[in-house]
N, C-alpha and C positions, 0 to 999 in steps of 0.2 A: 614865272608867269604871274602877273598881278591881276587882281580882280577887275581893274579898269580896262584890261585888254581881253576880258572874257567875252566871247560872242554869245549874247543872250539867245536862248531858245534853240541854239544849234546843237548838233550831236556829233561827237567824235567816237569812232569805233576803234578801240585799242585792241590790237591783235598781237599778243606776245608770241614770238616765233623762235624756234631753233631748228634749222634744217627743214623748212617747209616750202622750198622753192617749187616743188612739184604741185602742191595743192593750192598755193596762193592765188594763181590767176583766176581760178573759179570762185574762190572766196571773195576776192576783191571785185569781181564782175557782178556779184550778187548783192553787194552793199547798196542800199538805197542811194539814188543819185544826189540827194540833198545832204547826205551825211559825209563827214570827213573821215577818211581811212588813215590810221596811224599804226604802222607796223614797228614793233620793238624787236630789233635783232639781238637775240641773247646768245651771242657767240656762235653763230652758224658757221659751218664749214662748207656749205654749198652756196648757191647764188641767191639766197633768200632776199638780201638787201637790194640787189640789182633788179630782181624780178619785181619786187614791191614798187620800186621807183618807176620801172617801165610801165607799170599798170596804174600809175597816178597816185600812189600812196606816199605820205610823208614817212620817212624812216628815222627812227631814233635808235641809237646803239646803247646797250646796257651791258657793261663788262662783268658785273657781278652775276655769277651763275644762279639760276633759279627762276621758276615761274613767278613767284611773288615779287621778286626784284624787278622783273620785266614789266609786270602789270603796274607796279608803283611808278616806274619811270614813265610809262605811257600816260597814266593819269596826271602826273605832274606836268608833262609836256603838253597836254591837251589845252586847246584854247577856246573851249566851248562850255556852255553851262551844263550840258548833259554829257555823260560818258557811258558808253557801252563797252563791254568786254566779251570777246569770244575767242575760241581757239582758231588757229590758222590751218587746221588739217582738213577742213571741209566737212566735218562730221555734223556741224550745225549750220542751218540756213540763215544767213544774214537778213533775208527777207522777212524773218520773224521778229526782228528787232523793233520795228515800229509799234508792235503790240505791247512790248515791255515798256517802251518809252512813254506810251500813252498812260500806262498805269502809274508811272512816276509823275507825269503831268497832272494826273487826277488826284494825287495826294500821297502815294506810296513813297517811302524813303528809299526803298530798294526793291526792284522787281527782278525776279530770278526765273530761269527756265528749268522746268522739270523734264529731263530727257525721257522720251518715249521711243524705244527702238523701232525702226521701220521694218526690220527683218530679223530673223533669228540669227544668233551667233555674233552680232555686232559688239555686244557688251559682254566680255568674258565673265564667267560666273563668279570668279574670285573678286573681281573689281565691283561687280554689281552687288554681291553680298556685303562687301565692306561698306559700300555706299548706303545700303539699307540700314546697317547697324549704326552708322554715324548719324544718318538722318533721324532715326528713332531717338538717339541721344539728344539731338538738337530739339526735337519736339518735347520730349519728356523732361529734360533738365533745364532747357533754356526757353521753352514756350514758343518756339518758332514754328509756324505752320508750313514746314517744308518737308519734301520727300526726296531731295537731291541736294548736292553740295554746291549748287549754283555755278555750273560750268559756263552759262551765259547769264550776264547780269547787266542791269542799267540803274544808274543813280545820278543825282547831281554831283558834279565834280567836287564842289565845296563839301558836300556831305561825306563823300568818300575820303577826302583828305582830312576831315575832322577826326578820324580815328588814329591818325598818325601812321608811321611805318608799321606794317604787319609782317607776318611770316614771309621770309624771302624765298622759300622753296614751295613744294607742293601743298603745304599746309595753308597757303594764302586764302583759298576760298572758304575754308572752314574758319580760319581766324576772322575773316570778314563777317561771317554770320554770327560768330560768338560776340564780336565787337558790336554788331548791330543790335543784338539782344541786350547787351549791357547798356547801350546808349538809348534804349527804348524806341528804336526805329520801328516803323510800320513796314513789315516785309510781306510782299505778295508774290505768290508763285503761280506760274502759268505753264501749261504743257507746251513742249517744243519737240519737233522731230529730231531723232538721233540716227544719223546715217553712217554708212561705212566711211572710213577715211578716204580722202581723195588721193592720198599718196603718203609715202613714208611710214614710219613705225611709231606707235605711241610710246612716249617716254615713261608712262606710268603703267598702264595695263598691258603694254606690249611685251613685257617680260616679268618673270617672277622677281628679279632684282628691282625693277622699277616699282612694282607693287609694294615690295618690302620697304623701300625707301619712303614711298608715299605714306605707308602705314605708320612708320616711325615719325614722320612729320605731323600726321594727324594726332597721334597720341601725345606729342609734345604740346600741341595746342589745347587738348582736352584735359591735360593733367591738372 
C-alpha cells in the first residue's frame, strides 16, 4: 500500500482473529458505519473468514501464527490514514473507538483504552494482576501514563508502521508501548468498558498455559 493510495481522514478497524466466528457478527455490527472493518484471519479452523465477509468486512489472511503477526498484517493492508485495533471476541465495544480516534486527531500519537470490567469475574485474577505489574513497569521505567497494555488502540497508520515489525505473538501490545516510549510518542489513555466475551475462549487468560505463554512473551519484550 503506497501513501498515494491512503484514504485521508478515514479509519480502518483491524480485528485480528482466530476462531471468533461466534462473536464476530456482534462486533462488526457495532463498528461505526463510516469506518472500514478489516478482519485478519490468523489460521482459524472455524468459519471466521466466511462470517466476516458475510457481514461486510474485508478479510486478510495471515499464515504466521501469533497476535502480533496478525495485527501487523492488518495495519499493512489498511488503506486509511487512521488505524484502530481491537479484539474480535466482543469484550470491547467498537462504539467507543471514535473517542480514541478524536484523541489522535487532537494531537496524540497513540490513544489506548484502559479496560474497566462491567461485572465481577470477567477478568481472571491472574491476568489482571499480571497486567497491573506490567503497567506499573511501563509507568516507572518508561514514563508512560498507562494502567493497561492497550488492548484497544488507535494511531495513524504511518506512525504505527514507523516502528517496524514488532513482537509476533502476545507481546505485541507491550512491544508497541515500549517502542512508543522510545520514539517519544505522546500516549493518551482513556477508560473503556470491558465486557464478557461474546463467544469462544480466550487464547491468553482462558487457560493457565495461555497465560504462561503470554507472560513469556511479555518478559521477552521487557528484558
